[in-house]
C-alpha positions in Angstrom: 106.4 60.9 151.7 109.1 58.5 150.5 110.6 59.3 147.1 111.5 56.3 144.9 114.2 56.4 142.2 114.7 53.5 139.8 118.2 53.3 138.2 118.0 51.3 135.0 121.5 50.1 134.1 122.5 49.3 130.5 125.4 47.3 131.8 124.8 43.5 131.6 127.9 42.7 133.6 127.9 40.4 136.6 127.6 42.5 139.8 126.5 45.6 137.8 123.7 46.3 140.4 126.1 45.9 143.3 128.8 48.0 141.8 126.4 50.8 141.0 125.0 50.5 144.6 128.6 51.0 145.9 129.0 54.2 143.7 125.6 55.5 144.9 126.4 54.7 148.5 129.8 56.5 148.3 128.1 59.6 146.7 125.4 59.7 149.4 127.9 59.2 152.2 130.0 62.1 150.8 126.9 64.2 150.9 126.7 63.2 154.6 123.6 61.0 154.3 123.2 57.8 156.2 122.6 54.8 154.0 121.1 51.4 154.5 121.8 48.8 151.8 119.2 46.0 151.9 120.5 42.8 150.4 118.5 39.7 149.4 120.3 37.4 151.9 123.0 37.3 154.6 125.4 36.0 152.0 124.6 38.8 149.6 125.1 41.3 152.4 128.6 39.9 153.1 129.3 40.2 149.3 128.3 43.8 149.3 130.3 44.4 152.4 133.5 43.1 150.7 132.7 45.0 147.5 132.5 48.3 149.3 136.2 47.8 150.3 137.3 47.1 146.7 134.9 48.5 144.2 137.2 51.5 143.3 140.8 52.2 144.0 141.3 54.9 146.7 137.7 54.7 147.8 136.7 54.5 151.5 133.1 54.2 152.7 132.8 53.6 156.4 130.3 50.7 156.8 129.3 47.7 158.7 126.9 44.8 158.6 123.8 45.6 160.6 123.7 42.8 163.1 122.3 42.4 166.6 125.8 42.0 168.1 127.2 45.1 166.5 129.3 47.0 169.1 127.2 50.1 170.0 130.3 52.3 169.9 131.0 51.2 166.3 127.3 51.4 165.4 127.1 55.0 166.5 129.9 56.0 164.2 129.0 54.0 161.1 126.9 56.0 158.5 126.5 53.1 156.1 125.0 49.7 157.2 124.2 46.6 155.2 121.6 44.1 156.1 119.2 41.4 155.0 115.8 40.4 156.2 114.4 42.3 159.1 114.1 45.9 160.1 117.3 48.0 160.1 118.7 48.8 163.6 119.4 52.5 162.8 117.9 55.5 161.2 119.1 56.5 157.7 117.8 58.8 154.9 118.5 56.5 152.0 117.5 52.8 151.5 119.3 51.1 148.6 117.2 48.0 147.8 119.2 45.1 146.3 116.5 42.6 147.2 113.9 41.2 144.8 110.9 42.5 146.8 109.9 45.8 148.4 111.1 45.7 152.0 108.3 46.1 154.5 110.1 49.0 156.2 110.8 51.1 153.1 108.5 54.0 154.1 110.6 55.0 157.1 113.3 56.3 154.6 113.1 59.7 152.9 114.3 58.1 149.7 114.5 54.6 148.1 116.9 53.6 145.3 116.0 50.6 143.3 118.7 49.4 140.9 117.6 47.5 137.8 119.9 45.3 135.7 120.6 41.7 134.9 118.4 38.9 133.8 114.8 39.1 132.5 113.7 37.6 135.9 115.4 40.5 137.7 113.8 43.0 135.4 110.4 41.5 135.9 110.8 41.7 139.7 111.8 45.4 139.3 108.6 46.0 137.2 106.6 44.5 140.1 108.3 46.8 142.6 107.6 49.8 140.4 103.9 48.8 140.2 103.8 48.4 144.0 105.1 51.9 144.6 103.0 53.5 141.8 99.8 51.9 142.9 100.3 53.4 146.4 100.9 56.9 145.2 104.7 57.2 145.9 106.7 59.8 143.9 108.7 57.8 141.3 111.5 58.8 139.0 113.4 56.6 136.5 117.0 57.2 135.5 118.6 55.4 132.5 122.3 54.8 133.3 124.6 54.0 130.4 127.3 51.4 130.5 130.0 54.1 131.1 128.3 55.3 134.2 127.2 51.9 135.7 
């Protein structure tokens, strides 16, 4: 059964969720996990794509946006994909959800990471996602992340 981890950030900064998602993605990739970052929109996916190139000096996370026209040769060698909307086009162990709602396909992943920061509206949406998973019996963990780690 899918395990769900909520990372609650103290950092109120703009892009705090996305920056933490990049750090988490890098860590998972270094542990040889395949990762799918689920963004709220195509524009948000492009922003995360750009941020993965620049979030930390010296960092390299091989990734691509998960599109229908992605070259199969590239797709086969890319352990991190970013998408929005529909079902991912590849298998991965970790889903990092940056959307406001629980993606319909979440249960195909071993693990889901929900990152919570920002406005009261974003926090309310995260509480709804928490209730969704809890009410269906998924294993939940909550991690408080201080500003120095976010």
